[in-house]
PDB file of N, CA, C and O in Angstrom:
ATOM      1  N   MET A   1       5.601   7.249 -11.351  1.00  0.00           N
ATOM      2  CA  MET A   1       6.016   6.018 -10.714  1.00  0.00           C
ATOM      3  C   MET A   1       6.876   6.290  -9.487  1.00  0.00           C
ATOM      4  O   MET A   1       6.769   5.579  -8.487  1.00  0.00           O
ATOM      5  N   LYS A   2       7.721   7.305  -9.551  1.00  0.00           N
ATOM      6  CA  LYS A   2       8.588   7.592  -8.410  1.00  0.00           C
ATOM      7  C   LYS A   2       7.784   8.031  -7.199  1.00  0.00           C
ATOM      8  O   LYS A   2       8.100   7.658  -6.069  1.00  0.00           O
ATOM      9  N   GLU A   3       6.745   8.821  -7.431  1.00  0.00           N
ATOM     10  CA  GLU A   3       5.943   9.265  -6.294  1.00  0.00           C
ATOM     11  C   GLU A   3       5.165   8.103  -5.693  1.00  0.00           C
ATOM     12  O   GLU A   3       4.917   8.078  -4.487  1.00  0.00           O
ATOM     13  N   LEU A   4       4.778   7.142  -6.526  1.00  0.00           N
ATOM     14  CA  LEU A   4       4.094   5.957  -6.022  1.00  0.00           C
ATOM     15  C   LEU A   4       5.047   5.107  -5.180  1.00  0.00           C
ATOM     16  O   LEU A   4       4.643   4.549  -4.160  1.00  0.00           O
ATOM     17  N   MET A   5       6.304   5.007  -5.602  1.00  0.00           N
ATOM     18  CA  MET A   5       7.304   4.269  -4.821  1.00  0.00           C
ATOM     19  C   MET A   5       7.573   4.969  -3.491  1.00  0.00           C
ATOM     20  O   MET A   5       7.751   4.306  -2.469  1.00  0.00           O
ATOM     21  N   LYS A   6       7.606   6.294  -3.493  1.00  0.00           N
ATOM     22  CA  LYS A   6       7.796   7.031  -2.244  1.00  0.00           C
ATOM     23  C   LYS A   6       6.639   6.761  -1.287  1.00  0.00           C
ATOM     24  O   LYS A   6       6.833   6.581  -0.084  1.00  0.00           O
ATOM     25  N   GLU A   7       5.443   6.736  -1.843  1.00  0.00           N
ATOM     26  CA  GLU A   7       4.264   6.468  -1.027  1.00  0.00           C
ATOM     27  C   GLU A   7       4.310   5.050  -0.462  1.00  0.00           C
ATOM     28  O   GLU A   7       3.968   4.821   0.698  1.00  0.00           O
ATOM     29  N   LEU A   8       4.737   4.104  -1.295  1.00  0.00           N
ATOM     30  CA  LEU A   8       4.853   2.718  -0.844  1.00  0.00           C
ATOM     31  C   LEU A   8       5.906   2.592   0.251  1.00  0.00           C
ATOM     32  O   LEU A   8       5.689   1.892   1.240  1.00  0.00           O
ATOM     33  N   ASN A   9       7.034   3.257   0.087  1.00  0.00           N
ATOM     34  CA  ASN A   9       8.090   3.201   1.091  1.00  0.00           C
ATOM     35  C   ASN A   9       7.652   3.842   2.404  1.00  0.00           C
ATOM     36  O   ASN A   9       8.139   3.463   3.469  1.00  0.00           O
ATOM     37  N   SER A  10       6.749   4.796   2.339  1.00  0.00           N
ATOM     38  CA  SER A  10       6.286   5.449   3.564  1.00  0.00           C
ATOM     39  C   SER A  10       5.399   4.529   4.403  1.00  0.00           C
ATOM     40  O   SER A  10       5.303   4.708   5.617  1.00  0.00           O
ATOM     41  N   ILE A  11       4.748   3.540   3.770  1.00  0.00           N
ATOM     42  CA  ILE A  11       3.895   2.612   4.517  1.00  0.00           C
ATOM     43  C   ILE A  11       4.545   1.245   4.672  1.00  0.00           C
ATOM     44  O   ILE A  11       3.916   0.312   5.170  1.00  0.00           O
ATOM     45  N   LYS A  12       5.785   1.120   4.254  1.00  0.00           N
ATOM     46  CA  LYS A  12       6.486  -0.163   4.258  1.00  0.00           C
ATOM     47  C   LYS A  12       6.494  -0.829   5.631  1.00  0.00           C
ATOM     48  O   LYS A  12       6.305  -2.042   5.727  1.00  0.00           O
ATOM     49  N   LYS A  13       6.708  -0.065   6.678  1.00  0.00           N
ATOM     50  CA  LYS A  13       6.818  -0.656   8.010  1.00  0.00           C
ATOM     51  C   LYS A  13       5.474  -1.125   8.567  1.00  0.00           C
ATOM     52  O   LYS A  13       5.441  -1.806   9.591  1.00  0.00           O
ATOM     53  N   TYR A  14       4.379  -0.777   7.919  1.00  0.00           N
ATOM     54  CA  TYR A  14       3.054  -1.152   8.397  1.00  0.00           C
ATOM     55  C   TYR A  14       2.457  -2.348   7.666  1.00  0.00           C
ATOM     56  O   TYR A  14       1.383  -2.825   8.032  1.00  0.00           O
ATOM     57  N   ILE A  15       3.145  -2.838   6.632  1.00  0.00           N
ATOM     58  CA  ILE A  15       2.577  -3.915   5.821  1.00  0.00           C
ATOM     59  C   ILE A  15       3.516  -5.118   5.806  1.00  0.00           C
ATOM     60  O   ILE A  15       4.716  -4.969   6.038  1.00  0.00           O
ATOM     61  N   PRO A  16       2.979  -6.310   5.536  1.00  0.00           N
ATOM     62  CA  PRO A  16       3.840  -7.486   5.421  1.00  0.00           C
ATOM     63  C   PRO A  16       4.801  -7.359   4.232  1.00  0.00           C
ATOM     64  O   PRO A  16       4.507  -6.678   3.249  1.00  0.00           O
ATOM     65  N   TYR A  17       5.945  -8.025   4.344  1.00  0.00           N
ATOM     66  CA  TYR A  17       6.977  -7.937   3.318  1.00  0.00           C
ATOM     67  C   TYR A  17       6.471  -8.421   1.962  1.00  0.00           C
ATOM     68  O   TYR A  17       6.790  -7.825   0.933  1.00  0.00           O
ATOM     69  N   ASN A  18       5.687  -9.497   1.954  1.00  0.00           N
ATOM     70  CA  ASN A  18       5.181 -10.017   0.678  1.00  0.00           C
ATOM     71  C   ASN A  18       4.231  -9.035   0.002  1.00  0.00           C
ATOM     72  O   ASN A  18       4.216  -8.932  -1.225  1.00  0.00           O
ATOM     73  N   THR A  19       3.447  -8.321   0.783  1.00  0.00           N
ATOM     74  CA  THR A  19       2.559  -7.308   0.221  1.00  0.00           C
ATOM     75  C   THR A  19       3.377  -6.185  -0.398  1.00  0.00           C
ATOM     76  O   THR A  19       3.066  -5.704  -1.487  1.00  0.00           O
ATOM     77  N   PHE A  20       4.430  -5.770   0.310  1.00  0.00           N
ATOM     78  CA  PHE A  20       5.317  -4.739  -0.215  1.00  0.00           C
ATOM     79  C   PHE A  20       5.919  -5.171  -1.541  1.00  0.00           C
ATOM     80  O   PHE A  20       5.947  -4.390  -2.492  1.00  0.00           O
ATOM     81  N   ARG A  21       6.401  -6.406  -1.614  1.00  0.00           N
ATOM     82  CA  ARG A  21       7.019  -6.907  -2.848  1.00  0.00           C
ATOM     83  C   ARG A  21       6.015  -7.009  -3.978  1.00  0.00           C
ATOM     84  O   ARG A  21       6.348  -6.736  -5.131  1.00  0.00           O
ATOM     85  N   THR A  22       4.791  -7.399  -3.662  1.00  0.00           N
ATOM     86  CA  THR A  22       3.755  -7.506  -4.685  1.00  0.00           C
ATOM     87  C   THR A  22       3.459  -6.144  -5.302  1.00  0.00           C
ATOM     88  O   THR A  22       3.420  -6.005  -6.524  1.00  0.00           O
ATOM     89  N   ILE A  23       3.253  -5.145  -4.456  1.00  0.00           N
ATOM     90  CA  ILE A  23       2.934  -3.811  -4.963  1.00  0.00           C
ATOM     91  C   ILE A  23       4.126  -3.225  -5.701  1.00  0.00           C
ATOM     92  O   ILE A  23       3.956  -2.560  -6.723  1.00  0.00           O
ATOM     93  N   LYS A  24       5.333  -3.464  -5.194  1.00  0.00           N
ATOM     94  CA  LYS A  24       6.540  -2.992  -5.868  1.00  0.00           C
ATOM     95  C   LYS A  24       6.653  -3.624  -7.263  1.00  0.00           C
ATOM     96  O   LYS A  24       7.024  -2.949  -8.223  1.00  0.00           O
ATOM     97  N   GLY A  25       6.337  -4.903  -7.371  1.00  0.00           N
ATOM     98  CA  GLY A  25       6.357  -5.582  -8.660  1.00  0.00           C
ATOM     99  C   GLY A  25       5.322  -5.032  -9.620  1.00  0.00           C
ATOM    100  O   GLY A  25       5.573  -4.927 -10.820  1.00  0.00           O
ATOM    101  N   GLN A  26       4.157  -4.681  -9.090  1.00  0.00           N
ATOM    102  CA  GLN A  26       3.113  -4.094  -9.930  1.00  0.00           C
ATOM    103  C   GLN A  26       3.563  -2.752 -10.489  1.00  0.00           C
ATOM    104  O   GLN A  26       3.295  -2.432 -11.646  1.00  0.00           O
ATOM    105  N   ILE A  27       4.244  -1.974  -9.665  1.00  0.00           N
ATOM    106  CA  ILE A  27       4.730  -0.676 -10.120  1.00  0.00           C
ATOM    107  C   ILE A  27       5.781  -0.867 -11.210  1.00  0.00           C
ATOM    108  O   ILE A  27       5.738  -0.196 -12.241  1.00  0.00           O
ATOM    109  N   LYS A  28       6.718  -1.773 -10.985  1.00  0.00           N
ATOM    110  CA  LYS A  28       7.799  -1.986 -11.945  1.00  0.00           C
ATOM    111  C   LYS A  28       7.301  -2.544 -13.273  1.00  0.00           C
ATOM    112  O   LYS A  28       7.861  -2.237 -14.326  1.00  0.00           O
ATOM    113  N   SER A  29       6.250  -3.364 -13.230  1.00  0.00           N
ATOM    114  CA  SER A  29       5.741  -3.955 -14.460  1.00  0.00           C
ATOM    115  C   SER A  29       4.830  -3.002 -15.225  1.00  0.00           C
ATOM    116  O   SER A  29       4.436  -3.285 -16.356  1.00  0.00           O
ATOM    117  N   GLY A  30       4.497  -1.875 -14.606  1.00  0.00           N
ATOM    118  CA  GLY A  30       3.659  -0.895 -15.293  1.00  0.00           C
ATOM    119  C   GLY A  30       2.191  -0.974 -14.937  1.00  0.00           C
ATOM    120  O   GLY A  30       1.376  -0.244 -15.501  1.00  0.00           O
ATOM    121  N   ASN A  31       1.839  -1.853 -14.005  1.00  0.00           N
ATOM    122  CA  ASN A  31       0.449  -1.991 -13.596  1.00  0.00           C
ATOM    123  C   ASN A  31       0.174  -1.014 -12.446  1.00  0.00           C
ATOM    124  O   ASN A  31      -0.069  -1.418 -11.309  1.00  0.00           O
ATOM    125  N   VAL A  32       0.220   0.258 -12.771  1.00  0.00           N
ATOM    126  CA  VAL A  32       0.147   1.317 -11.764  1.00  0.00           C
ATOM    127  C   VAL A  32      -1.244   1.391 -11.128  1.00  0.00           C
ATOM    128  O   VAL A  32      -1.366   1.706  -9.944  1.00  0.00           O
ATOM    129  N   ASP A  33      -2.282   1.108 -11.898  1.00  0.00           N
ATOM    130  CA  ASP A  33      -3.641   1.164 -11.353  1.00  0.00           C
ATOM    131  C   ASP A  33      -3.828   0.155 -10.224  1.00  0.00           C
ATOM    132  O   ASP A  33      -4.423   0.480  -9.196  1.00  0.00           O
ATOM    133  N   ALA A  34      -3.330  -1.058 -10.403  1.00  0.00           N
ATOM    134  CA  ALA A  34      -3.444  -2.080  -9.374  1.00  0.00           C
ATOM    135  C   ALA A  34      -2.624  -1.705  -8.143  1.00  0.00           C
ATOM    136  O   ALA A  34      -3.063  -1.918  -7.012  1.00  0.00           O
ATOM    137  N   ALA A  35      -1.449  -1.153  -8.360  1.00  0.00           N
ATOM    138  CA  ALA A  35      -0.602  -0.730  -7.246  1.00  0.00           C
ATOM    139  C   ALA A  35      -1.281   0.389  -6.460  1.00  0.00           C
ATOM    140  O   ALA A  35      -1.269   0.380  -5.229  1.00  0.00           O
ATOM    141  N   ARG A  36      -1.862   1.338  -7.157  1.00  0.00           N
ATOM    142  CA  ARG A  36      -2.566   2.451  -6.509  1.00  0.00           C
ATOM    143  C   ARG A  36      -3.735   1.922  -5.682  1.00  0.00           C
ATOM    144  O   ARG A  36      -3.966   2.379  -4.562  1.00  0.00           O
ATOM    145  N   THR A  37      -4.469   0.957  -6.235  1.00  0.00           N
ATOM    146  CA  THR A  37      -5.595   0.364  -5.514  1.00  0.00           C
ATOM    147  C   THR A  37      -5.117  -0.305  -4.233  1.00  0.00           C
ATOM    148  O   THR A  37      -5.725  -0.134  -3.177  1.00  0.00           O
ATOM    149  N   GLY A  38      -4.035  -1.063  -4.321  1.00  0.00           N
ATOM    150  CA  GLY A  38      -3.497  -1.742  -3.142  1.00  0.00           C
ATOM    151  C   GLY A  38      -3.048  -0.770  -2.071  1.00  0.00           C
ATOM    152  O   GLY A  38      -3.332  -0.977  -0.891  1.00  0.00           O
ATOM    153  N   ILE A  39      -2.358   0.275  -2.455  1.00  0.00           N
ATOM    154  CA  ILE A  39      -1.895   1.277  -1.499  1.00  0.00           C
ATOM    155  C   ILE A  39      -3.080   1.980  -0.843  1.00  0.00           C
ATOM    156  O   ILE A  39      -3.074   2.217   0.365  1.00  0.00           O
ATOM    157  N   ASN A  40      -4.086   2.311  -1.633  1.00  0.00           N
ATOM    158  CA  ASN A  40      -5.263   2.976  -1.080  1.00  0.00           C
ATOM    159  C   ASN A  40      -6.005   2.079  -0.093  1.00  0.00           C
ATOM    160  O   ASN A  40      -6.499   2.563   0.926  1.00  0.00           O
ATOM    161  N   ARG A  41      -6.089   0.778  -0.380  1.00  0.00           N
ATOM    162  CA  ARG A  41      -6.746  -0.151   0.543  1.00  0.00           C
ATOM    163  C   ARG A  41      -5.988  -0.240   1.856  1.00  0.00           C
ATOM    164  O   ARG A  41      -6.592  -0.268   2.929  1.00  0.00           O
ATOM    165  N   ILE A  42      -4.673  -0.285   1.772  1.00  0.00           N
ATOM    166  CA  ILE A  42      -3.849  -0.355   2.984  1.00  0.00           C
ATOM    167  C   ILE A  42      -4.035   0.908   3.814  1.00  0.00           C
ATOM    168  O   ILE A  42      -4.190   0.835   5.033  1.00  0.00           O
ATOM    169  N   LYS A  43      -4.020   2.051   3.165  1.00  0.00           N
ATOM    170  CA  LYS A  43      -4.190   3.315   3.878  1.00  0.00           C
ATOM    171  C   LYS A  43      -5.574   3.412   4.514  1.00  0.00           C
ATOM    172  O   LYS A  43      -5.712   3.893   5.639  1.00  0.00           O
ATOM    173  N   LYS A  44      -6.590   2.958   3.799  1.00  0.00           N
ATOM    174  CA  LYS A  44      -7.944   3.003   4.333  1.00  0.00           C
ATOM    175  C   LYS A  44      -8.065   2.109   5.563  1.00  0.00           C
ATOM    176  O   LYS A  44      -8.694   2.485   6.552  1.00  0.00           O
ATOM    177  N   LYS A  45      -7.467   0.939   5.496  1.00  0.00           N
ATOM    178  CA  LYS A  45      -7.497   0.006   6.618  1.00  0.00           C
ATOM    179  C   LYS A  45      -6.742   0.591   7.815  1.00  0.00           C
ATOM    180  O   LYS A  45      -7.214   0.499   8.948  1.00  0.00           O
ATOM    181  N   ALA A  46      -5.585   1.185   7.570  1.00  0.00           N
ATOM    182  CA  ALA A  46      -4.787   1.775   8.643  1.00  0.00           C
ATOM    183  C   ALA A  46      -5.498   2.974   9.253  1.00  0.00           C
ATOM    184  O   ALA A  46      -5.400   3.204  10.458  1.00  0.00           O
ATOM    185  N   GLU A  47      -6.202   3.729   8.445  1.00  0.00           N
ATOM    186  CA  GLU A  47      -6.926   4.901   8.938  1.00  0.00           C
ATOM    187  C   GLU A  47      -8.023   4.473   9.909  1.00  0.00           C
ATOM    188  O   GLU A  47      -8.234   5.122  10.933  1.00  0.00           O
ATOM    189  N   GLY A  48      -8.705   3.409   9.597  1.00  0.00           N
ATOM    190  CA  GLY A  48      -9.758   2.899  10.480  1.00  0.00           C
ATOM    191  C   GLY A  48      -9.189   2.394  11.789  1.00  0.00           C
ATOM    192  O   GLY A  48      -9.807   2.573  12.838  1.00  0.00           O
ATOM    193  N   GLN A  49      -8.031   1.770  11.751  1.00  0.00           N
ATOM    194  CA  GLN A  49      -7.412   1.252  12.964  1.00  0.00           C
ATOM    195  C   GLN A  49      -6.881   2.380  13.836  1.00  0.00           C
ATOM    196  O   GLN A  49      -6.781   2.230  15.053  1.00  0.00           O
ATOM    197  N   ALA A  50      -6.546   3.491  13.230  1.00  0.00           N
ATOM    198  CA  ALA A  50      -6.037   4.622  14.004  1.00  0.00           C
ATOM    199  C   ALA A  50      -7.098   5.179  14.939  1.00  0.00           C
ATOM    200  O   ALA A  50      -6.770   5.766  15.970  1.00  0.00           O
ATOM    201  N   TYR A  51      -8.360   5.000  14.590  1.00  0.00           N
ATOM    202  CA  TYR A  51      -9.443   5.505  15.390  1.00  0.00           C
ATOM    203  C   TYR A  51     -10.066   4.434  16.275  1.00  0.00           C
ATOM    204  O   TYR A  51     -11.105   4.665  16.895  1.00  0.00           O
ATOM    205  N   GLY A  52      -9.438   3.268  16.338  1.00  0.00           N
ATOM    206  CA  GLY A  52      -9.916   2.223  17.236  1.00  0.00           C
ATOM    207  C   GLY A  52     -10.962   1.313  16.645  1.00  0.00           C
ATOM    208  O   GLY A  52     -11.531   0.492  17.365  1.00  0.00           O
ATOM    209  N   HIS A  53     -11.235   1.426  15.373  1.00  0.00           N
ATOM    210  CA  HIS A  53     -12.214   0.535  14.741  1.00  0.00           C
ATOM    211  C   HIS A  53     -11.546  -0.799  14.447  1.00  0.00           C
ATOM    212  O   HIS A  53     -10.411  -0.845  13.972  1.00  0.00           O
ATOM    213  N   THR A  54     -12.258  -1.885  14.733  1.00  0.00           N
ATOM    214  CA  THR A  54     -11.651  -3.188  14.522  1.00  0.00           C
ATOM    215  C   THR A  54     -12.266  -3.940  13.358  1.00  0.00           C
ATOM    216  O   THR A  54     -11.666  -4.895  12.865  1.00  0.00           O
ATOM    217  N   CYS A  55     -13.440  -3.540  12.904  1.00  0.00           N
ATOM    218  CA  CYS A  55     -14.057  -4.242  11.790  1.00  0.00           C
ATOM    219  C   CYS A  55     -13.612  -3.618  10.469  1.00  0.00           C
ATOM    220  O   CYS A  55     -13.191  -2.462  10.433  1.00  0.00           O
ATOM    221  N   ASN A  56     -13.706  -4.389   9.387  1.00  0.00           N
ATOM    222  CA  ASN A  56     -13.252  -3.908   8.080  1.00  0.00           C
ATOM    223  C   ASN A  56     -14.195  -2.952   7.514  1.00  0.00           C
ATOM    224  O   ASN A  56     -13.973  -2.443   6.415  1.00  0.00           O
TER     225      ASN A  56
END
């Protein structure tokens, strides 16, 4: 859980505050799979934008 929180904090400045709170709540409640899915989706989306892609 701590490593997941570190990962979430590393992308905090790139995501909306409500998204951050949602994923943080999922981690605290023990729903780690959902939190991992959310973080991976955010990273995948950010990775595509880094290369200039605009479509999902």
